[in-house]
C-alpha positions as CSV (number, residue, x, y, z in Angstrom):
1,M,-3.8,-39.1,4.1
2,E,-7.5,-39.5,4.3
3,L,-9.2,-37.5,7.0
4,Q,-12.1,-39.0,8.9
5,K,-15.4,-37.3,8.0
6,A,-17.5,-35.7,10.7
7,P,-21.2,-36.2,10.4
8,I,-23.0,-33.2,8.8
9,R,-26.5,-32.1,9.7
10,E,-29.0,-32.1,7.0
11,D,-30.5,-28.7,8.1
12,F,-28.6,-25.5,8.5
13,P,-28.5,-24.0,12.1
14,E,-30.7,-21.1,12.5
15,I,-28.7,-17.9,12.5
16,V,-30.3,-14.6,13.5
17,I,-28.2,-11.4,13.3
18,P,-29.4,-9.1,16.0
19,P,-31.1,-6.2,14.1
20,L,-30.1,-2.6,14.3
21,R,-32.9,0.0,14.1
22,E,-32.1,3.3,12.4
23,V,-33.6,6.3,14.1
24,S,-33.9,9.9,12.9
25,G,-31.1,12.3,14.0
26,A,-29.6,15.7,13.3
27,A,-28.2,16.7,10.0
28,G,-24.9,15.0,9.3
29,W,-25.6,12.1,11.7
30,R,-26.9,8.5,11.2
31,L,-28.2,6.9,14.4
32,Y,-28.7,3.2,15.1
33,T,-30.0,1.4,18.2
34,M,-30.0,-2.2,19.4
35,P,-31.9,-2.5,22.7
36,D,-31.1,-5.5,24.9
37,P,-32.6,-5.2,28.4
38,T,-31.2,-8.5,29.5
39,V,-27.7,-7.0,30.1
40,P,-26.9,-4.2,32.5
41,L,-24.5,-2.6,30.0
42,V,-24.5,0.2,27.5
43,V,-22.2,0.3,24.5
44,V,-21.8,3.4,22.4
45,R,-19.8,3.4,19.2
46,L,-19.0,6.6,17.3
47,L,-17.8,6.1,13.7
48,F,-16.1,8.7,11.4
49,P,-16.0,7.9,7.7
50,V,-12.3,8.7,7.4
51,G,-9.3,6.5,8.2
52,S,-5.6,6.3,7.7
53,A,-5.8,6.3,3.9
54,H,-7.7,9.6,3.9
55,A,-5.1,11.5,6.0
56,P,-2.4,13.6,4.3
57,Q,0.4,11.8,6.1
58,P,0.8,8.2,7.0
59,G,0.3,7.7,10.8
60,L,-1.5,11.0,11.4
61,A,-5.0,9.5,11.8
62,R,-3.9,7.0,14.4
63,L,-1.8,9.6,16.3
64,T,-4.7,11.9,16.4
65,M,-7.2,9.3,17.6
66,R,-4.8,8.1,20.3
67,G,-4.2,11.7,21.3
68,I,-7.9,12.2,22.0
69,L,-7.4,9.8,24.9
70,R,-4.6,11.9,26.4
71,G,-6.7,14.4,28.3
72,S,-8.9,17.4,27.7
73,R,-8.6,21.1,28.4
74,H,-10.0,20.5,31.9
75,R,-8.3,17.3,33.1
76,S,-5.1,15.4,32.4
77,A,-4.9,12.0,30.8
78,E,-4.3,10.5,34.3
79,Q,-7.2,12.3,35.8
80,F,-9.4,11.2,32.9
81,H,-8.5,7.5,33.1
82,R,-8.8,7.5,36.9
83,Q,-12.4,8.7,36.5
84,L,-13.1,5.9,33.9
85,E,-11.6,3.3,36.3
86,R,-13.8,4.6,39.1
87,Y,-16.9,3.9,37.0
88,G,-15.5,0.6,35.6
89,A,-15.9,2.0,32.1
90,I,-13.8,1.3,29.0
91,V,-13.2,3.9,26.3
92,D,-11.1,2.9,23.3
93,V,-10.3,4.3,19.9
94,G,-9.1,2.8,16.6
95,V,-8.3,3.5,13.0
96,T,-8.5,1.3,9.9
97,K,-7.7,2.3,6.4
98,E,-11.2,3.7,5.9
99,I,-12.8,4.5,9.2
100,S,-11.9,5.9,12.7
101,W,-13.9,5.0,15.7
102,L,-14.4,5.6,19.4
103,S,-16.1,3.0,21.6
104,C,-17.4,3.3,25.1
105,T,-18.7,0.4,27.3
106,C,-20.1,0.9,30.8
107,L,-22.7,-0.2,33.3
108,S,-26.1,1.3,32.7
109,S,-26.1,2.6,36.2
110,V,-23.3,5.0,35.5
111,V,-24.0,5.9,31.9
112,E,-24.9,9.5,32.6
113,E,-21.5,10.1,34.4
114,V,-19.5,8.3,31.7
115,R,-21.4,10.3,29.0
116,E,-20.1,13.5,30.3
117,L,-16.5,12.2,30.2
118,V,-16.9,11.1,26.6
119,V,-18.4,14.4,25.6
120,E,-15.6,16.3,27.2
121,M,-13.0,14.1,25.5
122,V,-14.4,14.6,22.0
123,A,-15.5,18.2,22.3
124,E,-12.5,19.6,24.2
125,A,-9.6,17.3,23.3
126,E,-6.4,19.0,24.3
127,L,-3.9,17.4,21.8
128,S,-1.1,19.2,23.6
129,E,2.5,19.2,22.2
130,E,3.7,17.3,25.3
131,E,1.1,14.5,25.1
132,I,1.5,14.2,21.3
133,R,5.2,13.8,21.7
134,R,4.6,11.0,24.2
135,E,2.1,9.3,21.9
136,Q,4.6,9.6,19.0
137,Q,7.2,7.6,21.0
138,R,4.6,4.9,21.8
139,Q,3.6,4.8,18.2
140,R,7.2,4.7,17.1
141,A,7.8,1.7,19.4
142,A,4.8,-0.1,17.9
143,L,6.0,0.7,14.4
144,L,9.5,-0.7,15.0
145,E,7.9,-3.9,16.4
146,W,5.6,-4.1,13.4
147,C,8.7,-3.8,11.2
148,Q,10.1,-6.9,12.8
149,E,7.2,-9.1,11.9
150,P,7.9,-11.2,8.7
151,E,4.2,-11.1,7.6
152,S,4.1,-7.3,8.0
153,L,7.2,-7.0,5.8
154,A,5.8,-9.3,3.2
155,S,2.4,-7.5,3.1
156,Y,4.2,-4.2,2.8
157,A,6.3,-5.5,-0.1
158,L,3.2,-7.0,-1.8
159,L,1.2,-3.7,-1.7
160,S,4.3,-1.7,-2.7
161,A,4.5,-3.9,-5.9
162,I,0.8,-3.8,-6.9
163,A,-0.2,-0.3,-5.7
164,P,3.1,1.7,-5.2
165,Q,1.3,5.1,-5.1
166,H,-1.8,4.0,-3.1
167,P,-2.2,5.1,0.5
168,Y,-3.3,1.5,1.4
169,R,0.4,0.6,1.0
170,Y,1.2,2.2,4.4
171,P,0.4,0.7,7.8
172,E,-1.9,2.6,10.1
173,L,1.1,3.3,12.3
174,G,2.7,5.3,9.5
175,T,6.3,5.6,8.5
176,L,9.1,6.8,10.8
177,P,10.0,9.9,8.8
178,T,6.4,11.2,8.7
179,L,5.5,10.0,12.2
180,L,8.4,11.9,13.8
181,S,7.7,15.0,11.8
182,L,4.1,15.3,12.9
183,T,3.1,18.0,15.4
184,A,0.2,18.8,17.6
185,Q,-0.9,21.4,15.1
186,D,-1.1,18.6,12.4
187,C,-3.3,16.6,14.8
188,H,-5.6,19.6,15.5
189,R,-5.9,20.2,11.8
190,W,-6.8,16.6,11.0
191,Y,-9.2,16.4,14.0
192,G,-11.0,19.4,12.6
193,I,-11.5,17.6,9.3
194,L,-12.6,14.4,11.1
195,Q,-15.2,16.3,13.2
196,R,-16.7,17.9,10.1
197,T,-16.8,14.9,7.9
198,A,-20.2,13.4,7.3
199,P,-22.0,11.2,7.9
200,R,-21.0,10.6,11.5
201,L,-22.4,7.3,12.7
202,L,-23.6,6.7,16.3
203,L,-24.5,3.2,17.4
204,F,-26.2,2.4,20.8
205,G,-26.6,-1.1,22.3
206,G,-27.7,-2.6,25.6
207,A,-30.0,-1.4,28.3
208,L,-31.3,1.6,26.4
209,S,-34.2,4.0,26.9
210,E,-35.4,6.7,24.5
211,A,-34.7,9.3,27.3
212,M,-31.1,8.1,27.7
213,I,-30.4,8.2,23.9
214,D,-32.0,11.7,23.7
215,R,-29.6,12.9,26.5
216,W,-26.6,11.5,24.7
217,L,-27.6,13.2,21.5
218,H,-28.4,16.5,23.3
219,R,-24.9,16.6,24.7
220,L,-22.9,15.0,21.9
221,C,-24.2,16.5,18.7
222,P,-23.4,20.2,19.8
223,A,-19.9,19.1,20.4
224,F,-19.3,18.9,16.7
225,P,-19.2,21.7,14.2
226,T,-22.4,22.4,12.2
227,E,-20.3,22.8,9.0
228,I,-20.2,19.5,7.1
229,V,-17.5,18.4,4.6
230,Q,-17.1,15.3,2.5
231,A,-14.4,12.8,3.2
232,P,-11.1,13.3,1.2
233,T,-11.1,11.0,-1.8
234,I,-9.2,7.8,-1.8
235,P,-8.0,6.8,-5.3
236,P,-9.5,3.5,-6.6
237,F,-7.5,0.4,-5.7
238,P,-6.0,-1.4,-8.7
239,Q,-8.3,-4.1,-10.0
240,E,-5.7,-5.9,-12.2
241,W,-2.0,-6.1,-12.4
242,E,0.6,-8.2,-14.2
243,R,2.1,-11.2,-12.5
244,K,4.6,-10.0,-9.8
245,V,7.1,-11.7,-7.6
246,V,8.9,-9.5,-4.9
247,L,11.3,-10.2,-2.1
248,I,12.0,-8.2,1.0
249,A,15.0,-8.9,3.3
250,K,14.6,-10.4,6.7
251,P,18.1,-11.9,7.1
252,N,17.7,-13.6,10.5
253,A,14.2,-14.9,10.2
254,V,13.7,-18.4,11.6
255,Q,11.2,-19.0,8.8
256,S,10.3,-17.2,5.6
257,T,6.8,-15.7,5.1
258,V,4.9,-15.7,1.9
259,V,1.9,-13.4,1.1
260,M,0.0,-13.8,-2.2
261,A,-2.7,-11.6,-3.6
262,L,-5.3,-11.9,-6.4
263,P,-7.9,-9.2,-7.4
264,A,-11.2,-9.7,-5.6
265,P,-14.7,-8.1,-5.6
266,S,-15.4,-4.9,-3.5
267,L,-17.8,-4.9,-0.6
268,G,-20.8,-3.9,-2.7
269,D,-20.0,-6.1,-5.7
270,Q,-22.8,-8.7,-6.5
271,D,-20.1,-11.4,-6.4
272,Y,-18.9,-10.5,-2.9
273,A,-20.9,-13.2,-1.0
274,A,-19.7,-15.9,-3.4
275,A,-16.1,-14.7,-3.2
276,Y,-16.2,-14.8,0.6
277,L,-17.5,-18.4,0.5
278,V,-14.9,-19.5,-2.0
279,T,-12.1,-17.7,-0.1
280,T,-13.1,-19.5,3.1
281,L,-13.2,-22.8,1.3
282,L,-9.7,-22.2,0.0
283,G,-8.0,-21.1,3.2
284,G,-10.4,-19.7,5.8
285,Y,-10.6,-22.5,8.4
286,F,-8.5,-25.4,9.8
287,L,-9.5,-28.0,7.2
288,S,-9.6,-25.7,4.3
289,R,-7.9,-26.8,1.1
290,L,-4.7,-24.9,1.6
291,N,-4.2,-25.9,5.3
292,R,-5.2,-29.5,4.7
293,R,-2.7,-29.8,1.8
294,L,0.3,-27.8,3.1
295,R,0.0,-28.5,6.9
296,E,-1.9,-31.8,7.3
297,H,-0.6,-33.7,4.2
298,E,2.8,-32.1,3.5
299,G,3.9,-30.9,6.9
300,L,5.3,-27.7,5.4
301,T,3.8,-25.1,7.9
302,Y,2.1,-24.6,11.2
303,G,-0.7,-22.9,9.3
304,V,-1.6,-21.2,6.0
305,G,-4.7,-19.3,5.4
306,A,-6.7,-17.1,3.0
307,S,-8.8,-14.1,3.6
308,L,-10.9,-11.7,1.6
309,V,-10.1,-8.0,2.2
310,A,-12.9,-5.9,0.6
311,T,-12.9,-2.1,0.6
312,R,-15.2,0.5,-0.9
313,T,-13.0,0.7,-4.1
314,G,-11.7,-2.8,-4.6
315,G,-10.7,-6.1,-2.9
316,L,-7.9,-8.6,-2.5
317,L,-7.9,-12.3,-1.9
318,L,-4.9,-12.7,0.4
319,I,-3.0,-16.0,1.1
320,S,-0.3,-16.1,3.8
321,G,1.8,-18.6,5.6
322,S,5.3,-19.2,7.0
323,F,7.6,-22.0,5.8
324,D,11.1,-23.3,6.2
325,T,13.2,-21.1,3.9
326,A,14.6,-24.0,1.9
327,R,11.0,-25.1,1.0
328,V,9.4,-21.8,0.2
329,G,9.5,-22.5,-3.6
330,H,7.8,-25.9,-3.1
331,A,5.1,-24.4,-0.8
332,C,4.4,-21.6,-3.4
333,A,4.0,-24.3,-6.2
334,L,1.5,-26.2,-4.1
335,I,-0.5,-23.1,-3.4
336,I,-0.6,-22.3,-7.1
337,Q,-1.8,-25.9,-7.8
338,E,-4.7,-25.5,-5.3
339,I,-5.7,-22.2,-7.0
340,E,-5.5,-23.8,-10.4
341,R,-7.6,-26.7,-9.2
342,L,-10.2,-24.4,-7.6
343,R,-10.6,-22.3,-10.8
344,D,-12.5,-24.9,-12.9
345,E,-13.8,-27.4,-10.4
346,L,-17.5,-27.8,-9.7
347,L,-17.3,-27.9,-6.0
348,P,-18.9,-30.8,-4.1
349,L,-22.1,-29.8,-2.4
350,E,-21.0,-31.3,0.9
351,E,-17.9,-29.1,1.0
352,V,-19.9,-26.0,0.2
353,Q,-22.3,-26.8,3.0
354,R,-19.5,-27.4,5.4
355,V,-18.0,-24.0,4.6
356,V,-21.3,-22.3,5.2
357,R,-21.5,-23.9,8.6
358,V,-17.9,-22.7,9.4
359,I,-18.9,-19.1,8.4
360,S,-22.1,-19.4,10.5
361,G,-20.1,-20.5,13.5
362,G,-17.7,-17.6,13.1
363,L,-20.6,-15.2,12.9
364,L,-22.2,-16.6,16.0
365,R,-19.0,-16.2,18.0
366,Q,-18.8,-12.6,17.0
367,M,-22.4,-12.1,18.2
368,V,-21.6,-13.1,21.8
369,T,-21.1,-9.6,23.1
370,L,-22.7,-6.2,22.4
371,K,-19.4,-4.8,21.4
372,G,-18.9,-7.6,19.0
373,V,-22.3,-7.1,17.4
374,L,-21.8,-3.3,16.9
375,G,-18.3,-3.9,15.7
376,F,-19.7,-6.4,13.1
377,Y,-22.1,-3.8,11.7
378,A,-19.5,-0.9,11.7
379,P,-17.7,-1.5,8.4
380,Y,-20.9,-2.0,6.5
381,L,-22.6,1.1,7.8
382,A,-19.4,3.2,7.4
383,A,-19.3,2.1,3.8
384,G,-22.8,3.5,3.2
385,F,-24.8,0.3,3.3
386,S,-28.1,0.0,5.2
387,A,-28.5,-1.8,8.5
388,D,-30.1,-4.9,6.8
389,F,-27.1,-5.4,4.5
390,P,-25.4,-8.0,6.6
391,S,-28.6,-10.1,6.9
392,V,-29.2,-9.9,3.1
393,L,-25.5,-10.7,2.5
394,F,-25.6,-13.8,4.8
395,A,-28.9,-15.0,3.3
396,R,-27.3,-14.7,-0.2
397,L,-24.3,-16.7,1.0
398,R,-26.4,-19.5,2.4
399,S,-28.4,-19.8,-0.9
400,L,-25.3,-20.3,-3.0
401,G,-24.7,-23.7,-4.7
402,P,-21.8,-25.1,-6.6
403,E,-23.2,-23.9,-10.0
404,A,-23.5,-20.3,-8.8
405,L,-20.0,-20.4,-7.4
406,L,-18.2,-21.5,-10.5
407,P,-18.2,-18.1,-12.4
408,V,-16.8,-16.5,-9.2
409,Q,-14.1,-19.1,-9.0
410,H,-13.1,-18.2,-12.6
411,R,-13.1,-14.5,-11.6
412,L,-10.9,-15.0,-8.5
413,C,-8.4,-17.6,-9.7
414,R,-6.7,-15.7,-12.5
415,L,-3.1,-16.7,-12.0
416,E,-1.9,-14.2,-14.6
417,H,-2.7,-11.5,-11.9
418,L,-1.1,-13.4,-9.0
419,A,1.3,-11.3,-6.9
420,I,3.7,-13.1,-4.6
421,A,5.8,-11.5,-1.9
422,A,8.3,-13.3,0.4
423,S,10.2,-12.0,3.4
424,G,13.3,-13.8,4.6
425,P,17.0,-14.3,3.6
426,V,17.1,-13.0,0.1
427,E,20.1,-15.1,-1.0
428,A,18.2,-18.3,-0.2
429,L,14.8,-17.2,-1.5
430,L,15.9,-15.7,-4.9
431,P,16.7,-19.0,-6.7
432,Q,13.4,-20.5,-5.6
433,M,11.2,-17.5,-6.5
434,A,12.9,-17.0,-9.9
435,S,10.9,-20.0,-11.3
436,L,7.6,-18.1,-10.5
437,G,8.4,-15.0,-12.5
438,P,10.8,-12.0,-12.7
439,V,11.8,-11.1,-9.2
440,E,11.9,-7.6,-7.9
441,Q,13.5,-6.7,-4.5
442,I,11.7,-4.2,-2.3
443,E,13.7,-2.2,0.3
444,P,12.7,-3.1,3.8
445,P,10.6,-0.4,5.5
446,C,12.9,-0.5,8.5
447,A,16.2,-1.1,6.8
448,D,17.8,1.4,9.1
449,Q,15.7,1.9,12.3
450,E,17.6,5.0,13.3
451,E,17.2,6.7,9.9
452,G,13.5,5.8,9.3
453,V,11.1,3.9,7.2
454,V,11.3,4.0,3.4
């Protein structure tokens, strides 16, 4: 089926990433500002360079960060959130594999009052046994829901196969045995490490003034210990592995889900920009090669995509999609064909330019809000890169042509290192997957929900 070609502009749209300005701060802190007097808002984002992979037990980092929202030594969680609602402010927390963060958004007219609530929350977090037990039950419910998602199961099986001892294997929610064994004392201990780990990053955006920033620093910095420690070490993620095919049982799944992985460059690698472009071309937008072939031409799926997951110590090119169980083997064969074709093809310039425009559009959509802009910068800054790294990276991406991409295509599309995981009815999947390589079966992480997660 031939798709009608949309007209393509000769010139690239102008993309300006709002700049962050680094300002001097106290020892152990890195401070950044992005003034925007056109909005009556202030966004403050506090980043810690430790995440779920640094914590001694799976699930501890998230439980601790969520526990911070559950009240201080001076007011209960309900009192705290009533005050936030009174000011129309939003305070949220989050955890990834490598960072933990706290974000605050409020009107500039109430920023002083909201600041005092945030300082109280981080300086005098109660982390009481009662509130931690409640948060454990919420996290347990979220984990059991996660365990019912076919893509989550397939991703778990994939990481269990290629990095069985690595902390990236576990979801941020943790595992049931460890989650239910955690105590408030464990959370206090981890929060003490998190508070002392440097560098802490503080990002300000919106209707800012130097006096306002100074008052935040004057109140917030003393809330943290002066003693500084380095983040616990995460072992390097594997950069190569033998061809692997794994199955994980999801007996009653309406469809089966496939997740594939190939080794990819880390965030600071010189090939990262090219790898990002090639990954987007393969499966990062609606008319990408994979979605066009498997959805538009073959009608095998509602959607199949590819993404580049880059960390400080390695990266993965991930491909995922859901298919009728009886046609999983055929779908996998077509994906492999597209990877093989991409490996040695000198890409058409028109297709490369289209992908750059797709990436530009995605970047612009992320820049619509202050919170989006600061969130865009966060992973780069937490990984130790300078504030101009995103602009340099995007300029590099826009300059790439087909000849410069070809060596990176060779690096990415090494099928001898392809790992394939599928979740669904094992009896129906096994004969199909056996043609792709020796098949290993991974125990489901929630095989017995009452007994726990493997």
